[in-house]
C-alpha positions as CSV (number, residue, x, y, z in Angstrom):
1,M,220.0,89.2,-41.5
2,V,218.4,91.1,-44.4
3,T,218.0,89.4,-47.8
4,I,217.3,91.4,-50.9
5,A,216.1,89.6,-54.0
6,E,216.7,91.0,-57.4
7,S,215.8,89.5,-60.8
8,L,218.9,89.3,-63.0
9,C,217.2,88.0,-66.2
10,R,214.1,86.6,-67.8
11,I,214.3,83.5,-70.0
12,E,211.6,82.3,-72.3
13,I,212.1,79.1,-74.3
14,L,209.8,78.1,-77.1
15,K,209.7,75.5,-79.8
16,E,208.7,76.6,-83.3
17,G,208.5,73.7,-85.7
18,G,211.9,72.0,-85.5
19,E,213.7,75.0,-84.0
20,F,214.1,76.0,-80.3
21,I,214.0,79.7,-79.5
22,A,215.2,81.3,-76.3
23,K,214.4,84.9,-75.6
24,V,216.6,86.4,-72.8
25,Q,216.0,89.8,-71.2
26,T,218.6,91.3,-68.9
27,Q,219.5,94.8,-67.8
28,G,221.9,94.8,-70.8
29,G,219.0,94.3,-73.3
30,T,217.1,91.5,-75.0
31,K,218.7,88.8,-77.0
32,E,217.3,85.9,-79.0
33,Y,218.9,82.5,-79.5
34,R,217.9,80.0,-82.2
35,N,219.0,76.4,-82.7
36,T,217.6,73.1,-83.9
37,I,219.5,71.3,-81.1
38,F,218.2,72.1,-77.6
39,E,221.5,71.4,-75.8
40,D,223.4,73.7,-78.2
41,L,220.9,76.5,-77.6
42,L,221.3,76.1,-73.8
43,R,225.1,76.0,-74.1
44,E,225.3,79.2,-76.1
45,L,222.8,80.9,-73.8
46,F,224.6,80.0,-70.6
47,I,228.0,80.9,-71.9
48,D,226.7,84.4,-72.7
49,L,225.0,84.7,-69.3
50,Q,228.3,83.7,-67.6
51,E,230.1,86.4,-69.5
52,E,227.6,89.0,-68.5
53,F,227.1,88.0,-64.9
54,G,230.5,86.5,-64.2
55,E,231.8,89.7,-62.6
56,L,228.9,89.9,-60.0
């Protein structure tokens, strides 16, 4: 059995003052998410990733 690993995306999450920032880099480009509520930031990020990679 041969396994090939491929990186699909790179996610960097930072906190700047009272705001959370997620920088996401995929083959489709780079996108930045900002929200004061961490869970809302993650929800938006993962919905977008599901849409982009859902067809894999």
